[in-house]
N, C-alpha and C positions, 0 to 999 in steps of 0.2 A: 675374665675379671682382671688378670694381670695386664692385658693390653689396654683396658680402660684406665687403670691406674697410671700406666706409663704415659698415656695421652694427657691425663690431667697434670702429671708432673711436668711434661713438656710445655703445656699451656702456661703453667705458673712460672716456669723458667723464663718464658718469653713474654710475660705479662706486660712489661714496659719496654719491649724492644722498639727501638726507633724513637723513644720518648726522652725528653730532657726534663728532669725534675729539679726545681729549686727548693732547697730545704733551709729555712731560717733557723738559727739556733742549732744548725746541723752538725756542729762538732761536739755538742754536749752528749750526755748519756742517752737520752731518748732520741734526740735528733740523729746521732750517729747510728743508732740501731735502725732507725727508719732508712737512713742512707744506705746502710749495708743491705737491708732487706730489698729495697728497690733496685739497688745495683745488681744483686744476685739474680734478680728477675728481669734483667736486660736493660735497665734504664741507665742513661748517662746522668751523673749527679753533679749539681752545682750547690756548693755550700756557702751560706752566709753566716758569719759568726764574728765575735769580737776577739776570740782567742787565736792568734796566729799560730802558736805552737800546736794547738789541738787541730786546727785546720790542716796544717802541713802533714801532721801525723796521719790524720784520717785519709787525706787525698793519696798519700803514699801507700797506705794500707789497702785502699780500694784499688789503686793501680796495680798493686802486686797480685790482685785477684783477677786482673783483666778487665776491671770496671773503669770506664771513662769517667774522670772526675776532675773538677776544678773548684777553687774556692776564692773568696774575697773577704777581707776584714772589713766589716761594716757594723756600725751601730744603727739598728733599725729605727731609732728615733730621728735620724737625719734623713729626711725625705729626698734631698738632693743627692746625697751619697748613695742611697738605696737605688735611685734611678740610674745613676752612673754605673754602679756595680752590676745591676741586672742587665744593662745594655752591653757591658763588656762580656758577661757570661753568655748572653744570647748570641753574640757574634762568635765567641770561641767555640760554642757547642751547637751552633746551627739552630738557634731558636729556643723557645720555651714552651712546654706543653702542660706542665703541672707545677703548682706551687703548694708547699706544705709549710704552714707558718708555726713552727714549733718554738720560736723564740718567745719567751715570756715567763710567766709564773709569778710567784710572790717576791722573788729576787732578794731573799734574805731580809725582807722588811718585817717589822714586828706584827704579831697577831692582835695584841690587845690595844684597844682604842687609845688609852692614855699614853701609850708608848709610840704611837704613829705620828711622825712629823709631816709637815707639808712636803718636804723633799721625798719622803717615802711615797706619799700619794702620787706626786708627779711622776716618779720613776715607774711605778707599777702601771699607771694609766698610759703613760707615754710608750713604754715598751710593748705592752699587750695590745692596746687599741690603736694608737697611732702607728706603731710598727706594723701591725697586720694590714692596716689601710694603705700605708706607703708601699709595702711590698706587693699587695694586690694591684694597686694603681700602676706600678711599674711593670708588672708582668702581663697585664691584660692586653696591651697593644701587641705584644709579641705572640700571645695566644691567638689573637684575632688574625694575625698574618698566617698562622698555621691552620686556620679554620676551626679553632675551638680549643678547649682545654678543661682543666679541673683545678679547683682550689679547695684545699682542706684547711680550715681554721681550727684553732685550739680554744675551746671553752673549757669548762670544768664542772664537776658536781658542785663545786663551791660557788659557781655562778647560777646554779639552778636550785640550790637549797642552802640552808645555813650550815657551814662547815665548822667543826670544832677545831680545825687545824690552822686555817688561814683567816686573815683579817678583812676589814671592810674594803680597803682599796682593791684587793684581789677579787672579792665577790663582785664589786662594781665593774671591774674591768672584764671579768669573764662573762658577766651578764650582758655587757655592751657588745661583746664579740658575737653573741647570738643575734642581736639586732642588725649588726653590720653584715653578718652572713646572709640573713634573709633578704635584706634590701639589695645587697650586691647580687644575689642570685636572680632577683627580679630584673635588675638592671642589665645583666649580660647574658640572660638566657637565650635570647634570639641570636646571639653570637656563638651559640653552641659551647658556652662555657658554663660548667656546673660549679656551684659553690655550696659546700656542706661543712658542718662543724662536727668535731668529735668532742665529747665531754667526758673525760676520764674521771674515775674516782681517784683514790689515793694510791698512786704508783710510787714506790719507794726508790726514787732516784737519789743520788747523793744528797742533793739539797733538801728534799722532802724527808729523807731518813732522819736528818738532824732535827727537823721540826717535830716529827712524830715522836722521836725519843725524848723531846723536852716536855711532852704531854705527861700528865699524871697517869698513874696506872689505871685509875678509874676512867679517864678520858680515852686511853688506849683500848681498854676493854669495851667502852661504849662504841668506838669505831668498829672493832671486830665483830661485836655482837649484832651490829646493824647490817652486816653483810650476809645475805641469805646463803651464799656459797661458802661462808665460814672461813675464808682465807684471804690473804693479801695476794694481789696478782703478780704475774711475771711480766717483765717488760714486753716480751713477745705478744702478750695479750692486749697491749695497746698498739703495737706496731701493725699487727695484722688488720684490725679495723681501719686504721688510717690508710693502709695500702689498698684496701677494698674500696674506700671512698675515692681514692685517687685513680683507680683503674676503670676500665671500660665495663667491668662487671656491675658498676653502679650507674650505668649510662642514662637511666631514667629517674635518677634521684638528684634533686637539687633543693636548696633551701631547708634542708633537714638537719637535725642534730642526732647523732648516734651516741647514746649513753653507754659507757663502758665502765661499769662500777660494781659488777658482781651482784646486782639487784638491790644495792643499798638505797638507790632512788628509783622508784617505779612510777614515772609520771603517767597521768591519765591520757 
């Protein structure tokens, strides 16, 4: 039994050996955790983010662990800048195999309809939907050159049901990501590129912790009582499903959405 376990550990260590992963929003809490996990499993990591300090810190931290990493400051709403940065990273790291689009979220915009401005709507739709599209568009030609690849997009339980935490722009954006994912999967399947979405429930990153704490005690109780597992998740419990969809272990899965919410939403 010990030999089997050792073999499984070795397989996981080398899960992304020879692969280059682009992670958008990669210097933030969840993005950085994904980068760390993929790097420890053999991947070379390319970070896109808007925070130069966080990028430099993460790249240095990954490098200190023997992980190949590079980063670029990019606003994913700028399609031209995204294409340029992706091209530079592909050249520096010898191509691109995997894209994980973790940039997005509610971005600090209000939940309640009366408080949402036009700028709030534009920000959430542009970062989540346009940003995902621009990054996929820029990465796909590089994946084709390498004979295939994988894309993991980020939807949310808030795009699949009415969330008490986030507002209409977020719900619309995360629902749109699902349509984008399915159509893109159909478009590039014959190029051996898989496209899947992960739809997390409420993971208490720094940004969402603030939103959760602003809820009334009744609303917080409602969220927790609706989770059959009876607890909030750890970040690891979102990272692992993302890395599964990015890896060859999901080689015959495309156009799918993986719900990671402790059972709060159980679609038919």
